[in-house]
N, C-alpha and C positions, 0 to 999 in steps of 0.2 A: 572423718577423723583420721589423722595420720598416726601410723604405728610408731611408738617411741622405742628406739633401739637401746635396750638395757643389756648390761653384761654383769656377770657375777663379780662382786666387789664394788660395783657402783654404789653411790649414796643417793638416796631420794629424799627430797624435802617435800612433805605432804601438806595439803591445805589445812587439815585438822590435826591437832596434836594427839598423841597417844595419852591414855589416862595418867601416865607418869609425868606428862608435861613436855616430852621431847617430840619434835616434828621430823627428825632425821632417822632414816632407816637404811640398813645395808642390804643389798640384794644377795641372796644366797643361792637361789635356783631360778632359772628362767624357762618358761614354756607357756602353755595355755593357762597354767596357774603359776604364780610367782611367789616364792618364799622370801619373806623379808624379816629382818631382825631389828628390833628397836635398839638404837645406839645408847639410849638412856638406861634402860632396865634389863635389856637382853632377852625380852620376850620375843618369840618368833611366831609368825602367822603365815598362812597361805591364803592368797587372794586371787580371784579371777583376774586375768591380765586386763580385760576391758574395764572392770571396776577400778583397778589400781591406776590405770592410765588417766582416768578422769580425776583422780585424787592427787596427782603429781603437780606440784608447783614448780620444782626445779630438779634437774638431774645433774649430779656432780660426778663426773667420770672418775674411775679408779686410777690411781697412779700406776703407770706402767714402768716396770724395771727397765733400765737401759740395756740395749742389745749388747751382748758380749760376742766379740768376733774378731 
């Protein structure tokens, strides 16, 4: 299984919906455990990275601000 490169601010679409009905979650912290927040209701949870990677359907990268220079 290939490691999915996630960054803080990315949005994940999971295979199963949260009890509130939303399938999209925002990444808040990345490591061996990943903290995600439900976009629908704001509930946050911490999941093992391996378990979360199996549940991801689509990764939507965060919008990067344009470089100022």
